[in-house]
Every structure is written in structure tokens, then in C-alpha cells.
N, C-alpha and C positions, 0 to 999 in steps of 0.2 A: 504494500500500500504506500510505503514511503517513496518508492520509485515513481508511482503514478502521480503523487503530489509534486515531486520534483519536476516532472514534465509539464504538469498543468499550472504550476505556480505562475510562470510568466504570462500565461493566457488569461489570468483573472483581470488584468488591467484593461483588456480589449473592450469588454462591455462598458466599463466605466468611461473609457475614452469615447466610445460611441455615444453614450448619453450626454457627455459634455459637448461633443460636436453638434448634436441635434439641438441642445439647449442654446448654444451660441448662435447657430443659424436662426433659430426661432427668435432669439433676442434681437438680432440684427434686422430681420424682416419686420418684427413688431415695431422697433424703433423707427425704421424708415417709414412705416405706414402712419404712425402717430405724429412724427416730427416732420414729415415731408410736406412739400408745398401742394396745395390743391387749387389748380386752375385748369380750365378747359377752354382753350382758345382754338380758333380754326387753324392757326398756324402750327399748333402743337401736333395736330394729327396729320399734317402734310409731310410727305417724304422729303428728305433733304439729303442730297448726294453730292459731296465734294464742293459745297458752296453754290451749287446750281439748282435752281428751283425746277422741279420736274414738270415737263409739259408732255401732253399726249399719254398714250398707253404704253405699257411695257410689253404688250402682247404683239410683237412684230414677227413676221416671217423672216427666218434667217436662211440664207442661201446654203444649200447642202455642201457647197465647196468649203465652208468654214469647218464643218465637221470632218470632212475628208482630210483637210490640212492638219487638224488637231490629231487625228489618228496617226497620220504619217509622222507628225512630230513626235508623238509618244513612242512609236516604233524606233525611230532613229535616235531619240533621246535615251531609250533603254540600251541601245547599242553602246552608248558612251559608258554606261556602268560596266558593261562586260569588258570593254577595251581598257578601262582604268583598272579593273581587277586583274586583268592579264598583265598590265604594266607593272603592278605592284609585285607580282610573282614571276617577273620576266626571267630572272637568273635561275630560279628553281625549275621552270618549265622547259627551258632549253629549246632545241630546234623543233621538237614535237609541238610545244606550245606555240612557237612562232608559225608553224605550218597551219595549225588549227585557227589561229587568229587571222592569218592571211586568207584562208578559205572563208571564214566568217565575214570579213570585210569585203571579200569578193562577192559573196552572195548578197550582201547589203548594197553593194555597188550595182549589181545586176537588177536588184529590186528597184533601186532609184532610177536606173535607165529605163526599166519597164514603165514605171509611173510617169516618167517624162514622155515616153513614146505614146502612151495611151491618152495623154493630155490631162492627167490628174493634177498636175502642177500648173496648168494653164488657167488663168482666171477669166479669159475672154469667153464670150458666149459662142455657141456653135455657129450661129449665123456669121459672126465676125470672122471666125476661123475659115468658114467656107469662102467668104468674100476674099480673104487673103490668099487662099489656095487658088482661087480662080484667077486672081491678078498675077500670081507668080507662074501659072501654067501657060 
């Protein structure tokens, strides 16, 4: 029984700490409720973003190109983490590690070339691209 008490003795303070934390949070919320200012102006309920008064609605249609660029950025940003991890362990990995990172960067380069060829990185509309192709042909 003495062994069990030796293990549970440090745990007795956890419920006391929990009660003190709840009491402190309750005290702070109660103090702010009773001591806080009470005013309801029209300007109080207005959204305020970086010193600019909001106009219009936030429900705008966003071009799908933004999402595509975000996903491509995430993919190529994640590549940086792998290359940095490889650079940290460069001496331990030797030529095998160098070959693997070269293949990895080569695949990413091929993916970037593919995205470029299919026009995923082109922000112009299809009609503008067609007009440009007609002029060049």
C-alpha cells in the first residue's frame, strides 16, 4: 500500500490545481462582465479590417486559378522541407542520398514542366490564349 501512495502522492495536487484554474477563469469572466463598459453603438457591430471600413459583401466568387496556384505552392513548398532535411544529413547519406534527391528534384522539375505545358500557371483566359495562338500561327 505504501508503494501505491508513493505513486499517487504527486497526483493529488492535479484536482486542486484544476479547481483553482476554473475559479480564476470564473473570477476573470465575472469581473469583466460586472466592470466592463456597456454601450451598443452601430459602429460597435461593424466589421473593421486593417483600418478600412468594409463595403459590399464578403461572398465573392473566386477564380479557380487561385486554388490551383495554392495547391501547386503547397506541393513545391513541401519539397523544400525534404530538400532541407536531405541537406542536413548530406554527409551521412553519401552518393545514394544524392542520387535519391536528384531523382526527387527531377520529378518535381518534370511536374513543373507539365503544369507549365498544360497552362496551369497561365493566368490568361482561354479566349486570350486562342487569340495569341492565332496571331502567332
